C-alpha positions in Angstrom: 92.3 73.0 -104.6 89.5 71.3 -103.9 91.0 70.2 -100.4 91.5 73.7 -99.3 88.2 74.6 -100.2 87.1 71.4 -98.6 89.0 72.3 -95.5 88.1 75.9 -95.4 84.3 75.0 -95.3 84.6 72.3 -92.4 86.4 75.0 -90.4 83.9 77.1 -90.8 81.1 74.5 -90.1 83.1 73.9 -86.9 83.3 77.2 -86.3 79.6 77.3 -86.3 78.7 74.6 -84.2 81.0 75.7 -81.8 79.8 79.1 -81.4 76.3 77.8 -81.2 77.3 75.6 -78.7 78.6 78.6 -76.6 75.4 80.6 -76.9 73.3 77.6 -75.7 76.0 77.3 -72.8 75.4 80.7 -71.5 71.7 80.9 -72.0 71.0 83.9 -69.8 74.0 85.5 -70.6 73.1 85.2 -73.8 69.2 86.2 -73.7 70.2 89.4 -71.8 72.7 90.2 -74.5 69.9 89.5 -77.4 67.6 91.5 -75.3 69.3 94.7 -76.2 69.2 94.0 -79.7 65.9 92.8 -79.7 64.4 95.9 -78.3 66.6 98.4 -80.6 65.5 96.4 -83.9 62.1 96.3 -82.7 61.6 100.0 -81.8 62.9 101.0 -85.1 60.6 98.8 -87.2 57.6 99.6 -85.1 58.1 103.3 -85.7 59.0 103.5 -89.1 56.0 100.9 -90.3 53.8 102.4 -88.1 54.5 106.1 -89.6 54.4 105.1 -92.9 51.0 103.1 -92.4 49.6 106.7 -90.7 51.0 108.8 -93.7 49.6 106.3 -96.2 46.1 106.5 -94.9 46.4 110.3 -94.4 47.6 110.7 -98.2 44.5 108.8 -99.4 42.1 110.7 -97.2 43.6 113.9 -98.7 43.4 112.8 -102.2 39.9 111.7 -101.8 39.1 115.1 -100.6 41.0 117.2 -103.1 40.6 115.0 -106.2 40.1 117.5 -109.2 40.3 120.6 -107.1 42.6 123.5 -106.6 42.8 125.9 -103.8 44.0 129.7 -104.7 44.7 132.1 -101.9 45.3 135.9 -102.7 47.4 138.0 -100.5 47.4 140.9 -103.1 49.1 144.1 -104.1 49.0 147.5 -103.2 46.5 148.3 -106.0 44.6 145.2 -105.6 43.9 143.2 -102.6 41.6 140.4 -104.1 39.3 139.1 -107.2 35.9 140.7 -107.5 33.3 138.6 -109.3 34.3 139.3 -112.6 37.9 138.0 -112.1 36.2 134.9 -110.6 34.2 134.6 -114.0 37.4 134.9 -116.1 39.2 131.9 -113.9 35.6 129.9 -114.6 35.7 130.6 -118.5 39.2 128.6 -118.7 38.9 125.5 -120.9 40.0 123.4 -118.1 38.2 124.7 -115.2 34.5 123.5 -114.7 33.8 126.0 -112.0 34.9 128.3 -108.9 33.8 128.5 -105.2 34.6 131.6 -103.7 35.3 131.1 -99.7 34.4 133.9 -97.8 34.7 134.0 -94.1 32.5 136.1 -91.9 33.4 137.3 -88.2 30.2 137.8 -86.0 27.4 136.5 -83.7 24.8 134.3 -84.6 21.5 134.7 -82.5 18.1 133.4 -82.6 15.7 135.2 -80.4 17.6 135.6 -77.1 19.8 132.9 -77.7 23.4 134.7 -78.7 26.1 132.0 -79.8 30.0 133.2 -81.0 31.0 129.9 -81.7 29.7 129.3 -84.9 31.5 129.4 -88.0 30.2 131.3 -91.0 30.7 131.4 -94.4 30.2 132.6 -98.0 29.5 130.3 -100.9 28.0 130.3 -104.4 25.3 128.3 -106.1 28.0 126.4 -108.1 29.1 125.1 -104.4 25.9 123.2 -104.2 26.0 121.9 -107.3 29.1 120.0 -107.3 27.8 118.7 -103.6 24.4 118.1 -104.4 24.1 115.6 -101.6 24.7 118.3 -99.3 21.0 119.6 -98.5 19.0 117.2 -95.9 15.9 119.6 -95.8 14.7 122.6 -97.5 16.9 123.9 -100.8 20.1 125.2 -101.8 21.3 128.7 -102.2 20.7 129.5 -106.2 22.2 132.0 -108.6 19.4 134.2 -107.8 20.7 134.3 -104.3 24.0 135.1 -105.6 22.9 138.3 -108.3 20.7 140.0 -105.7 22.7 139.3 -102.8 19.8 137.7 -101.1 19.9 137.7 -97.0 19.4 133.8 -97.1 21.4 130.9 -95.5 21.5 127.5 -94.9 22.6 125.7 -91.7 23.9 123.0 -90.0 22.5 120.2 -87.8 24.6 122.0 -85.1 22.8 125.0 -85.6 19.1 123.4 -85.1 20.4 121.5 -82.4 21.3 125.0 -80.2 18.4 127.2 -81.7 15.6 125.1 -83.4 15.4 122.4 -80.8 12.1 120.5 -81.9 10.9 123.2 -84.1 11.2 123.2 -88.0 13.9 125.6 -88.8 12.8 126.4 -92.5 11.4 129.8 -92.7 12.8 131.2 -89.6 14.8 134.6 -89.2 18.4 134.0 -88.0 20.8 137.2 -87.2 24.3 137.0 -88.0 26.4 139.9 -87.2 22.9 141.9 -86.3 21.5 141.0 -89.8 18.4 139.0 -90.4 18.8 136.1 -92.2 16.0 133.7 -93.9 16.9 130.0 -93.4 16.1 128.2 -96.6 17.8 124.5 -95.8 20.0 122.4 -93.7 22.9 120.7 -94.7 24.5 117.8 -93.7 27.6 118.2 -90.9 30.1 116.2 -93.9 29.9 119.1 -96.5 33.2 118.4 -98.3 34.6 121.4 -100.1 37.8 120.1 -101.7 41.1 121.2 -100.3 40.1 124.5 -98.1 37.3 122.4 -96.3 40.7 120.0 -95.0 42.0 123.0 -93.4 39.4 125.1 -92.3 36.3 122.9 -91.6 32.8 123.0 -92.4 30.9 126.1 -91.6 27.7 126.0 -89.6 26.1 128.8 -91.6 26.6 129.4 -95.3 25.2 132.5 -97.1 25.7 133.5 -100.7 29.1 134.9 -101.2 28.0 137.9 -102.6 25.8 138.8 -99.2 29.1 137.8 -97.0 31.3 140.3 -99.2 28.5 143.1 -98.6 28.3 142.1 -94.7 32.1 142.3 -94.8 31.9 145.7 -96.5 34.1 144.4 -99.1 33.8 143.5 -102.7 37.0 141.2 -103.4 37.6 137.6 -102.6 40.7 136.1 -101.4 40.5 132.7 -101.3 38.4 130.7 -103.9 38.4 126.8 -104.8 39.1 126.0 -108.2 37.1 122.9 -109.6 38.4 120.9 -112.8 36.6 119.5 -115.9 36.7 115.7 -116.1 40.1 114.4 -117.3 41.8 117.6 -116.7 45.3 117.6 -115.7 45.9 119.2 -112.3 49.7 120.8 -113.6 48.0 122.1 -116.6 45.2 123.9 -115.1 47.4 125.3 -112.6 49.5 126.9 -115.2 46.4 128.5 -116.9 45.1 129.6 -113.7 48.4 131.3 -112.9 49.0 133.0 -116.4 45.4 134.4 -115.9 45.9 135.5 -112.3 49.3 137.0 -113.6 47.5 139.3 -116.0 44.7 140.3 -113.0 47.6 141.5 -110.9 49.6 143.1 -113.7 52.7 140.6 -113.3 53.3 141.6 -109.8 55.1 138.9 -107.8 53.9 137.0 -104.7 50.5 138.5 -104.8 48.4 134.7 -104.7 49.6 131.3 -104.3 48.3 128.0 -105.9 48.2 124.7 -103.9 47.2 121.4 -105.4 46.8 118.3 -103.7 49.9 117.3 -105.3 51.8 119.8 -103.6 50.2 118.5 -100.3 51.1 115.3 -100.7 54.5 116.1 -101.6 55.3 118.6 -98.8 53.4 115.7 -96.3 56.0 113.2 -97.8 59.0 115.0 -97.4 57.6 115.7 -93.4 56.9 112.0 -92.8 60.4 111.1 -94.6 61.8 113.4 -91.7 59.9 112.1 -89.0 60.8 108.6 -90.0 64.4 109.2 -90.1 64.6 111.1 -86.8 62.5 108.1 -84.8 64.6 105.8 -86.3 68.0 107.8 -85.5 66.2 107.5 -81.9 65.5 104.1 -81.5 68.9 103.1 -83.1 70.4 104.5 -79.7 68.9 101.0 -78.2 70.9 99.0 -80.5 74.0 100.7 -79.7 72.9 99.9 -76.4 72.6 96.4 -77.3 76.0 96.4 -79.0 77.9 97.4 -76.2 76.0 94.4 -74.0 77.8 92.2 -76.9 81.0 93.8 -76.5 80.8 93.0 -72.7 79.7 89.4 -73.2 82.5 88.5 -75.7 85.2 90.3 -73.1 83.9 88.0 -70.7 83.7 85.0 -73.5 87.7 85.6 -74.1 88.3 85.6 -70.7 86.8 82.3 -70.0 88.2 80.8 -72.6 91.8 81.5 -72.3 92.8 77.9 -71.7 91.1 77.1 -75.1 92.5 79.6 -77.4 96.2 78.7 -75.7 95.6 74.9 -76.9 94.2 76.2 -80.3 97.5 78.1 -80.7 99.6 75.5 -79.7 98.1 73.1 -82.0 98.9 75.6 -84.7 95.7 77.6 -85.2 96.6 81.2 -86.7 95.4 84.5 -85.3 92.9 85.2 -88.2 91.1 81.9 -87.2 90.8 82.4 -83.6 89.3 86.2 -84.4 86.6 84.6 -87.2 85.5 82.3 -84.6 84.8 84.8 -82.4 83.5 87.1 -84.9 80.9 84.6 -86.1 79.6 84.3 -82.3 79.2 87.9 -82.1 77.6 88.1 -85.5 75.4 85.1 -84.9 74.0 86.4 -81.8 73.3 90.1 -83.1 71.7 88.3 -86.3 69.4 86.2 -83.9 68.5 89.1 -82.0 67.8 91.5 -85.2 65.3 88.7 -87.0 63.5 88.2 -83.3 63.0 92.1 -82.9 61.9 92.4 -86.7 59.3 89.6 -85.9 58.2 91.7 -82.7 58.4 95.1 -84.4 56.0 94.0 -87.4 53.9 92.3 -84.9 53.4 95.5 -82.9 53.5 97.9 -85.6 50.3 95.6 -87.1 48.8 95.8 -83.8 49.1 99.9 -83.7 47.5 100.7 -87.2 44.2 98.3 -85.9 44.2 100.5 -83.1 44.7 103.7 -84.5 42.5 102.7 -87.2 44.9 102.7 -90.6 46.1 100.5 -93.0 49.4 98.4 -92.3 52.1 98.6 -94.8 55.0 96.4 -94.8 58.4 97.9 -95.1 61.0 95.4 -96.6 63.4 98.9 -96.3 62.9 98.9 -92.4 63.2 95.4 -92.0 66.5 95.2 -93.8 67.8 98.3 -92.2 67.0 96.9 -88.5 68.4 93.6 -89.3 71.5 94.7 -91.4 72.1 97.4 -89.0 72.2 94.9 -86.0 74.2 92.5 -87.9 77.0 95.3 -88.4 76.6 96.3 -85.1 77.6 92.5 -84.0 80.6 92.7 -86.4 81.7 96.2 -84.9 81.2 95.6 -81.1 82.5 92.0 -81.4 85.8 92.8 -83.3 87.6 94.4 -80.5 87.3 91.0 -78.1 87.8 88.7 -81.1 91.2 91.1 -81.9 92.4 90.8 -78.4 91.3 86.7 -78.2 93.7 86.3 -81.5 96.5 88.4 -80.0 96.8 86.4 -77.0 100.7 84.6 -76.3 99.6 81.0 -76.2 102.1 80.4 -73.4 100.8 83.0 -71.2 97.4 81.6 -72.1 98.2 78.0 -71.3 100.0 79.2 -68.0 96.7 80.7 -66.9 95.1 77.2 -66.3 
């Protein structure tokens, strides 16, 4: 038994040595064959790893912006199209809710003197918005609860509005016209205003007025979008359940009247999308591996033709077909494995460089490396099988006659 095992090990060792000698003996042809596998594996690993790094950075950014917040969008019903201030108060009174910020969007020109602009965005917020963003105001004061209750015609503006209308002039106390109505400027806020999940998609407004005033300007008394800020330690899922129960009562249990979006929901959707994108890109990049596999098959068929005499001598000396076949399969496997390892190293280096250029964190993806190297090894076996089988089925007499 030991002799049999030892003879098998000796045979495999000899096969490996001969495979390496043959690869070294055809350097140019072997390199060109390896190149196809290397490019395929490098493409697969680079794309998957880079997408993982980018998606991880985006998820972390979204998480930091939306920690402790939920966004509610109201589509309404035939009888009730939105949320009144009293309805918002019911949401604010929930035990898991710290406060509510209405999101009122306004359409209209912004002007000062003869200068009229239509590109500025105008929004209505309440005083609580400035409480949770206490570092928002850079000059003047913020909006307060008195402004909300009295529907005051006051506003705070961004630096972009200052640069457009009040260059070199103190804007505090000046009158800005929004949709033809005069608003007294009481403060200037910073450009990065935060605001939770809603601000991620809608961006920061240029002019903020009391939301009650915004509703009046829009000739409405109902809010169709608002952001809920949770109390410290409150679970998002529990808060979402309470909000949905209250919203069901407000809309008389009619279906499809609102949607509640949490950061966990957004992250789950993003993860699904990035997974699909990674799979699609990996599938496209795998085409290069198939091309490399065809190169391996071509090289091995040429090798079989060149080594016909060697195969005939081995068969004449007693080599059985599976020994011949395993030798050529081993050579094909080693070629593809070397190409896969080199491609994996190059893919990780290229992915690291791309992540640095894009400003995202590099994340080592072991699954991508295993996928690339394993697929390349499988390609070597699959595409090397036909040439190896051809070599094993050669007639020794015909092979020796070809000398």
